[in-house]
N, C-alpha and C positions, 0 to 999 in steps of 0.2 A: 927579291926574296920570295924563295920557291921553298912549300915543307912537304911533306911527303912521312905519312902518318898509315906504318905498315899491321893490317895482321891481329886488329882492332872487331874487337868484337861492337857494329855503331847500334845505341837503343839510342832514336826519338822516340816522340808520343804517340806513336804509333805501327811504326816498324824494330824490325830487330834484325840484325843480319852482319856477318863478317866479310871483312872488304877495307880497299886502302883507299886515303883521302889523298888526292891530292889539291895544292892549293898555290895558287898564283895571285900577283896583285892585289895582294889581300881578299878576296875568293876562294872558296872555294868550287875548280874546278871541273872538277873530275873525280866519279867514287865510281871503283871497278874492285876484279880478281886483279892480282901478280901487278901492278902499275911498276913498272918502269923507275928504275931510281936515278936521276940523271945527276953528273955531274955537276958539284955544288948548291945543289940543296940542304936543308937541312931536312933527317931522317929520322926517325920516330918508332920505334920500334911498338908496337902497345900489343906482340902479345900474352893475352893472358888478362887483359888489360876491357874495361869497356870504356866507348867512345863514347863520353853526350857531348851534344849542343853544350857550350860554354853556357852556365846557369846565368837568371838573371835577379838579383834583389828587386824587386820595386816599392819597396817602401821603403829608406832611410836620412839618417841624420847624420854629414856629416861637419857640417857649420849650422850651428843650435846656438844660440841664446835661448838661456830659462832658464827662471828661477832666480836673475838676478848673476847666472857666471855662464859658462860656455863648455861646449861638450870638449871631450878632448885630443881627439882627431880631426885631422888635417883631412885634404883631399890626398895629400902626398901619404899619410901614415891608411886611410880606413880604404885606400881603392889599392896598396897594398895589400892590405889583410880579404877585402877581396879574394885578389889573384889570389891569393895562397890558399884559400879555401874554395876555388873551383871557381869564386864572383865574377864571370867574365863584363859586365853591364849594370848600373847601378841609377835606379831616378829614384832623387832625393828628391823631400821634401823643399819650398819654401816658405820660410813661416816670417816674414815679415809683423813686426805686431803695430800695434791698428795706429798708430802713430804713423808710421812709414808710408808713403803714395807705392802701388805695385810694382811699376817698373823701376824704382828704386828699387825693393827687393828685391828683384830679379837680375838687376845687375849685381847688388852687392850678393845675392851668391853664386851667381855665375865667372864672376871673381877671382871667387875660393876655388872653385873647379875649375880654371882653364888657366891650360900651361903645370898645367900641375897632379890631376886624377892619372890615372896610371893604369884604365881602362873606360870604356865608353861609356859616358853615363845624359841623362838628361832630367827633369826635372818638372815638376808639380808647381805648380804656381799657386799655392797660398793665398784664398781670402779670408782674408781677417779688421775687413769694413766691407760697404757696399752702398758710397757714398756719390756727389753728381759727375766727378770724374771716372768711377773707375771702371762704368761698361766700356771706354774710350781705351784706358790704359786696356782690360783685359783683351780686347781687340789687336793693340799691338802685342801683346802676348802670345796670342793667339798665333800671328803673321810671325814670329819670329819665333815658333817649333815644337813651342808650347802647347799641347792638347789636350790639360787636366788641368782640373782646379783641384784646390783641399779646399775645407773646408771642420771647423771645430764647433760641436754642440755641447763642448765642453771650456771649462780652462775660464769662467767670465769675466773678461774686467780685463783677458790679455790677447790671446789667438778666438775666440770665439766671436761668434754673430747673432746677433735674435732674428725672430723671427720673419722679420722685414729686407733685412739680406740676405735672409736663408734666400726664400722664395728669389730675391731679383736674380739671382746668383742662378737660382735655379734652372729659371728665365731662361739665361743669358745666354748658360750650355747652352737648353736646344736648341736656339738657337743658332749659335754658331755649329756646335755636333760634336761636339767636346764632353767626359767621360770627369762628373763628381767625385773628388773621393773624401771621404768622408768620414770625422772622428765621431759617436755615437754614443753619446752620453749627456742626460740630461742637467746641464750646468747646472741646473736650482738647487737640485737633491742631492749633490753633490754640497754645496754651501753651504745649507740648509744640514746638511749629514753633518758636518767637518764642524762646521760651528760647535752643535750639542756635541762630539765630542768630545774636542779640547775641553769644551763647560764643565766638561765630567770628570778631568784629569785625565782622559786617554787619549794620550798623547805617543805614544808605539807605532813603531813603521805597519805592524801588526791593522794597524787600525784602521789603515787606508784603503785594503779591504773592504772593511763597514764604512767607510763612505761613498761607497758608490756599491753596490754588494750589484746581482745578476743582474733585477729587475730597472736598475737605474740604467743598464745597457741596454734592456731589452725597449724599454719607451725611449732612449736616443732612437735605436731601429725602427719604429714606430713612427716614428716623427718622421724625419728622414723619411722614410718611404711614402708617410698620406702626402706629403711638399714636390716628394718625387710623380706620386700616379696623377694629384695636381695637373703639373706639370708639362708631365714624357719625358723628364730629363733624362739621361745617366746615370747613374747613379757604383760605387762601388766601396762599398763599404770595407772599411782599414781595421786591423787587429782584432776580432771577433773573437769572443774568449767564449759563451757560454753557450749551452743550449738551447734558452733563454731567448737570447739574440737571435741565433740562427734561424730559431721558429720564427721570427716576426718576419726574419728578411725572407726567405721561404714558403713562406705567407705571401708576403706581395710579392714574389715575383709569381705563383704563379693564378692572382690575378691580372697582369701581362706588363707588373714594373722591371722596369729594363732596373739590373745588379746584379753587380759581380762581388761574392765574399772573399776574404780575406782574410788568413790565420797566419798567427803568428809557432816559428820553432818555441818558443819559449809557452805555449798555449797546452802544448799537443805533448810536453814532458814535464815543465815544472809546476808543482801545484802549491798554495795560498800559504802550508806549512816553510817555504822557503821566506819567506816574508815576514812570517812569528818568529824566528831564529832570533834568540837570546842576546843581550850583547849589542845592541845596534846591527849585526851579523843582516837582522833582515832590509834593511836599505837597501843592502846590494839588490833585491828583489823589488822595489816598487818603482810598478808599473801601472800606467792608467790605457784601457779598462786593469785591472786588477787580475794579479793569479789566482783562479779559481780555483773551488773544490778539485778535487783527483775527476770523480766521476766526470766533469765535462770533456774529459783527455777520447776517453773514447766516441767521445759524443762528435768530438771536430776530425780524430782519424776516418771514424763514421760516412763523415759530411766530404771530407778526400776524395775518397773511395768510390761516396756514393755520386759523386757529379755536383755536389748540394755547394760545395768548399771548391774555391779556382785556385784558389794559389796560397804559398805559403813563403813569407814575406821572414824580415825585424826587424821592425821597428826600429831598427839599430842606434843606440840612444847614450855613448860610453860619457858617462860622467865616474869620477874621482871615488875613492868609498872614501880613503880614508883626509884629502882638501874639499871635499864637495856635498856630497851624499850627508857625509856630520853634519851642515849650514839648520840639518834638520832632528838633531839630535832632542831638542824638549817639543819637535812640535810636528809634527807625521807630515800637515801638508805642508814643508818648506824643503821638505826630500826630495830633488833633483828624477825628474821619472825616466825612467828607461834603464836600457841593461845592453850591450854590448855584444854582440851576436854572428853579427855580420860575417866572424872571420869563422865560426863556427858551424852555421846552417846546412851545406849541401851533404858536409863529412856525417851529422848528425840524423838528418833525415835521411842519410843511405843506412846509417847504423839500426835506426832504433823504427825507419819503418815498413824497407826494404827491405836489410836481417832478418824484421823478426819477424816478416810475413806480413807487413799493415798493410804496404803497397807494394805492388807491382813495379816491374821496373819499367817498364810505357808511362804508369802513373805519378811512377817517382818525377817522371823528365817532364810532365805534361805539365805538374804544379807547381816544379823550380823554376819554367824554366818557359816552354811555351806557351800557359798557357797568358800569362805575362807578357808574353810581347806579343799573342793578339788581343788583350784585351787594350793596350797601349800601344798600338800603330809600327810597332817591331819588325810584326812578322810578315814577311820570310825572313829578313835580313837579319833575324833575330830568330835566337826560337830556335832552331831546326839543323843538320842536317843535307844539303844540298847541293849540288852546283846553284852559283851563285850568289847564295850565300855568305852572308860574311864569316872570314878560317877563325867563330870562335870555337877554341871544340875543348871538349878536356877529356883526359887523358885519365883514365879511373882506376885505382887498382882497390884491386877488393878483397887480398889478401894480406892486406896492411893492417897492423894492429898498432894503436899508439895511447899515447893518453895526450889529455888536455890540459893543459897548465897556463895560468896567467906568465912562467917564469922565459915563456917559449911563445904565446903569442904574437904576431906584425900591429895587432887592436895598440891603440898610444892609449892603454889606461891602467890603475892597479891592481886589479882582480878579472877573472873572472867566473860567470854565474856558474859555470860549468865543470868548477876544476876537480883538476881527479876523474872524471866521467872517460868510460874508454870506446874508443873508436874501433870501426871493425869496416877498412874502405881507408880508400883517402886518391888525391890527384896525386899521381904523379907525375904530369905534365899537361900544364894549362896555355891555350894560346888565346891573340886578343887578332885579328886579322890577320893571321898565318905568322907573327910574331908570337915562339915562345916567352911567356910572359912570370911564369914561375911554375920549379922541380918540386916536387918532392917537399912542400910547404913552405920552401920561400922565393921570393919578388926573385925572378932576375932580368925584368927586365926593362925597358924605357923609360924614366920616369916621363911624367910627365906628354909621356903620348897618347892619350886618351884624348878623343875625341865626343864636341859631344850632341848629339843626332834627333837631331830637328824630329819632329813628327806631324803628320795630316789627322787633322779634324777626321770625325767623320768616319770611326770601325769598330764602333762598338757593337 
């Protein structure tokens, strides 16, 4: 299988130039001007287009049991949607319940992806309890090529861990050289505030924010940072949403705590008024942490520009509005959390970041691809364009104009959180290890071709 991409403007996290890219044996083998066309090779004319490294979403939920139901995407539909939107690598959160074993959880999540994913993938191993057998199981997880853990300081009684479990998880992570990704909210404050709101008859989707305001997230970040400082563990704060939480994380980093920070495309573009829409429409936008006041958006954009925030992910969690979100019609705490956004992240970030002058092109690539590859042990195999890297490439047409709609999306869910939003730019051609996998927003690749990516520890 040979591929030649000609005449495109190559853009990486630290360079920008025009050249051809020759790919063979699933990797990039040569970059230069006017490379010859070899008979039998697939040729893509990228004139007038940017050529980006394949984008990486470091935080998705494809298979997710949650609040008595299951997310709607499968690895077949989810990976197709990712590729249609220019994302070639996914890192999924393995989230076993507290009654499940660690290895049992990894086996279940792996079985859902293997042979079904069209894009390459890896996992963060959720640690939802820490008992006498957990340490050895986590050592086996790392030996199997999963070099990051995920913990929840929220969802009391479900995924959440207590402080003893938190300390032991971080201590083991430090020993093994792995990163601990963390959902940071104070679970006690959430539980108590939710109880008070419901007792007062305040049951609508908009009350979800009031049950976990910014200080609750900030306290969760502060709590994690204290434990990280005590143990020396490397941490990664997922889905940071507000100024108060960012300040706590940056202050810890300045003290020497090893902490990466992720925000989500929805926090950059949506605000809490969406979750307050009437007639239960706000349920479409219920997630944790919740959408925040509009003032936080510029804080997050500035954090990306200044390097305080390293990555933009989705926390993709697709639940149907009609049949699943409606479970919480009389009680906001029963609304399945999350929105579908995996297909739209790159196009929206380009439109509202690059086109609006909020991000330069190199920063765009860095926060949507390169930084995640470096953070999670995939660089330089992923996240860049250079000889030896996997031939994951996105030929991106900046002249494209279009509209997001649930009627045309690849995601297997009955609504779009960005219905009617205009796009200024879209992936024209997307390749995974040298094979064309998507054209013009539609999957055209080989189902099930995606590979599990083993990752070694000690990469922070």
